[in-house]
N, C-alpha and C positions, 0 to 999 in steps of 0.2 A: 679638271684638266691640270694636272701637276705641272707647274711652270717654274723654270729657273730664271731668276731675274738678277741682272747685274747693271749697276750704274754708279757713276761717281757721286760721292756725298758732298756736293759743292753748293747745295741750296738753290740751284737754278732748275728751271723746267726744261727738260732735255727732250730732243726728238726721240720718238720711239722707233726701235728696230725690231721687227718680228723675224726671229731666226727660226726657220722651219727645218726640222731635222731630216736626215737621210733615213733610209729604210732600216739600218741596223739599230736605230733608237737613240734616245736622249741619254748621253753618257758623258763621262768626265772630259773626253776630248772636246766635245761640243761646248761643255761648260767653260772650258779654258778659252775656246774661240769666242764665246759670248763675252767673256771678261776682256779679251783683247779689243773687240769692237767697242765695248762700253768705255774703255779707257780713252777713246777718242771723243768722248762727249755725248754718249747715247744711253738711253734707257732701253736695255735689251731684254726681250722676253723670248724664252726658249721653251715652248710647250711640249709635253708628251702627246703627240698627235694620236697615239694609240689608246688614249684614256677610255674610250668607249668600250674597249675589250680588256684592257689590263692596266693597272696603276703604274707599271714599270716594265720596260723590256730593253734588254741589251743583247745584241747578237753574240752568241758564242761561236766564233769563227771556226772552231774545231768540231762543232756538233752539227750533224746532218739534221737532227730533230729541230735544233734551234733555227736553222735555215728554213725549214718547212713552216715553223711557226711564224717567222718573219714574212714569208711569202703570203700566208693567210692574212696577217695583219695589214700588210701593204695593199693587197688586192681589195680589202674592205674599205679603203680610203677613196675619197672623191674630191674633185676641185670644189664642188659646192659645199661639202662638209667642212673643208678647211677654211673656206670663206666665212662660214658661220662662226667657226672658231676664232678667226681673226677679229670679227666684230665683237665677240665676247672679250677677247684680250684687250681691245681698245676701250671697251666699256669699263673694264677694271682700271686701265691706265688713266682714264678720265678722272678717277677718284684719287689719283696719286699726285701729290704736289711736285714730285720730281719728274713727272712725265708730261710731255706736250702731245696729246693724242691727235692733234690736227696736223702734225708734221711727221710723216711715217715713211720708213724704209722697210723693205722686205728682202730677205735673202733665203733661197732654198737650194738644196743640194740633192742630186739623184732623184729619188721619189718626189721631193718637194720642189724641184725646179719648176714644173708646170704649175704647182700651187702658187708659187711666188708671182708668176705672170698672171694667173687668173685672179688672185687677190688684188693685184694692182689695177685690174679692170673693174672688179666689183666695188672697190673702195677708191675710185679714181679721184675723188675730191680731196682725200687726205694722203694717199700714197704718192710721194714725190719721186721715189726711185725704187727699182726692184731689180734683183740680180738672180740669175739661174746659172748654177755650175753643174755641168754634165747632167742637166735635167732630162728626164725621160718623157715620152708621150707628149712632146711639144706640138706635133702635128699628127693627129690620128683621126680616123673616120668615126667620130663620135660627136654628139651635139654640144658637149662641154669641152671640146678640144681648145686648148689655149690660143691656137692660131686664129680661131673665130672671134676672139675678144680683143684682138690687137687694136681695133679702131676705137675701143672704149677706154684705152689707156691714155692718161693725161701726163703722167710722169715720164722720167727717162728709164729705159731698161738696158740691161747688159746681159748678154747670153754667151756663156763660155762653154764650148764643146770640145771633147777629146777627139783626136783623130781616130783612135781605135776604141770603139765602144760597142759591145755586143748588144746593149740596150737601146742605143741611139745610132742607127745606121747613118752614114754620111749623107745619104739621099734625103733623110729627114732633116738633117742640119741645113742642107741646101734649100729645101722646100720652106723651112721656117724662116730662113734669111730672106727668101723671096717674098714671103708673107709680110715680113716686117717692112720691106721696101714698098710693097703695094699699099700697106696701111699708112705709110709715112709716119710711123711711130718714132719718137725720139729715142736714140740709142743705137747700139750696134751689137753684132754677133761676131765673136772671135773663135777661130779654131786653134786649139792648142796642139800643133803638129807634133807628132812623135809621142804624144801622151795617151794614157789609157784612162778609162772610167775610174774615178776615185783619186785623181792625182793630188788633190788638196788635203787628203786625210792621211796622217802618218800612221794610222792603224790598218792601212790597206796596202797590199803588195804593190799596187800601181802608184804609190806615192812618189812624187817627183819634187824635189826641193826647189828647183828653179821655177817650175810651174806654180808651185804653192806661193812663192814670193810674188809672182806676177798676179796671182789670184787676189792676194791681199792688197796689192797696190791698186788694182782695178776696183775692188770693192770699196775700199776706204775713200778713194778718189770720187767714185760715184756718189757716195753718201755725203762727202764734204761739199761737193758742188751743189747738191740738191736739198740738203737738210739743214744746212747752217746759213 
């Protein structure tokens, strides 16, 4: 599982942040974001979640074939697979003096939003905070749907949703928020009104600078409150 790792070289044992990629793949934009998170005092691990199928994938936004390949890779993923990957990442972190594998944050975007929620339930003893940004499939009619695991989450979660999202209808957003309230999970869901799926990635046409700044503020505040 090819994994990009970033952390300050300050000799301390730092909280681990699992940065779960969006469907277009592990690429330099995400590496840069990982470095930004790390600069605030974290041991950030950004894995290629498609490693079972390919050692590397980056979406060519101009290629129909590349989109089809991405679709196939994405559909082969599951919440349980990524939970196993998270356990492997933390097993590696346990051997690193710069990492504190018992204090963990998770963030996922798009495809990985539900993964972040699911992992926080599966690894509830160590995951103190998890964030989903325009995460898909948050409430679906499947036995591994993230909404069914909200009662198992011990940490704080933050769920950010775009108002306009072809992948996440506003009815799903409303339902997941109701699920959160019913489970009495710590955290909140926010709707980014006027924004579209992908607002925090500057390689997407939906990028919005104001929403991106808000996303960073919410994410870093979540981690600061729960991991330090």
